[in-house]
Structures are given as structure tokens and as C-alpha cells.
Residue frames as qw, qx, qy, qz and C-alpha x, y, z in Angstrom:
[[0.333, 0.454, 0.795, 0.228, 90.59, -291.70, 52.23],
 [0.014, 0.096, -0.175, -0.980, 89.35, -288.97, 49.92],
 [0.410, 0.532, 0.622, -0.402, 85.71, -288.08, 49.49],
 [0.452, 0.539, 0.563, 0.434, 84.17, -287.47, 46.11],
 [0.093, 0.925, 0.232, 0.287, 84.76, -283.96, 44.93],
 [0.509, -0.798, 0.103, 0.305, 87.62, -283.31, 47.17],
 [0.540, 0.800, -0.206, 0.162, 90.44, -281.46, 45.50],
 [0.823, -0.351, 0.057, 0.443, 94.10, -282.67, 46.13],
 [0.171, 0.968, -0.184, 0.015, 96.80, -280.14, 45.96],
 [0.905, -0.064, 0.025, 0.419, 100.46, -281.03, 45.09],
 [0.013, 0.971, -0.227, -0.068, 103.51, -278.94, 45.52],
 [0.680, 0.527, -0.464, 0.212, 107.03, -279.57, 44.53],
 [0.830, -0.374, -0.274, 0.310, 109.32, -281.18, 46.98],
 [0.507, -0.356, -0.016, 0.785, 111.86, -278.41, 46.65],
 [0.243, 0.930, 0.249, -0.117, 111.21, -274.79, 45.60],
 [0.655, 0.177, 0.130, 0.723, 113.83, -273.47, 43.17],
 [0.127, -0.898, -0.126, 0.403, 114.95, -269.88, 44.10],
 [0.203, -0.505, 0.470, 0.695, 116.93, -269.40, 40.85],
 [0.746, 0.589, 0.226, -0.213, 116.43, -269.41, 37.14],
 [0.761, 0.081, 0.387, 0.515, 118.41, -270.15, 34.03],
 [0.027, -0.619, 0.192, 0.761, 120.26, -267.25, 32.35],
 [0.684, 0.630, 0.248, -0.271, 118.84, -266.76, 28.88],
 [0.378, 0.829, -0.389, -0.135, 122.20, -266.20, 27.33],
 [0.189, 0.555, -0.803, 0.109, 124.52, -268.71, 28.89],
 [0.771, -0.186, -0.551, -0.259, 122.21, -271.11, 30.73],
 [0.316, 0.158, -0.705, 0.615, 123.83, -270.70, 34.19],
 [0.402, -0.632, -0.656, 0.097, 121.91, -270.81, 37.35],
 [0.107, 0.414, -0.114, 0.897, 121.13, -267.29, 38.50],
 [0.108, -0.309, -0.717, 0.616, 119.68, -266.39, 42.00],
 [0.084, 0.735, 0.645, 0.189, 116.14, -265.06, 41.83],
 [0.190, -0.916, -0.217, 0.279, 117.15, -261.79, 43.47],
 [0.512, -0.244, 0.342, 0.749, 120.22, -261.17, 41.14],
 [0.360, 0.798, 0.083, -0.476, 120.10, -258.34, 38.57],
 [0.429, 0.683, -0.533, -0.255, 122.84, -259.77, 36.44],
 [0.983, 0.024, -0.177, 0.032, 124.12, -263.20, 35.66],
 [0.522, -0.748, 0.378, 0.156, 127.26, -264.00, 37.67],
 [0.792, 0.013, 0.504, 0.344, 128.71, -265.98, 34.78],
 [0.481, 0.403, 0.445, 0.639, 128.24, -263.76, 31.71],
 [0.073, -0.272, -0.159, 0.946, 126.91, -260.40, 33.15],
 [0.123, -0.395, -0.625, -0.662, 123.71, -260.56, 31.09],
 [0.227, 0.024, 0.422, -0.878, 120.78, -258.56, 32.54]]
């Protein structure tokens, strides 16, 4: 049971460690310097 004024914090079930390439849309690992599909930086 929550008390009045208590703040609830939600976090995603899975943390994504990649992002979408702005040129081709492929998934790129967060630590990559270039896209493995198209070579974009």
C-alpha cells in the first residue's frame, strides 16, 4: 500500500544497449563507432 505523496519509480523491463542507425535503420551496439550494415558514423 502506498502512502499519500509517495513517488513511484518505473523502469523498463529490458535496457536496450543499442540504437538505430540514422542512415539504414539497423540496430547498432552502443559502443560501436560505425554501423556494421552500412558503415555510417
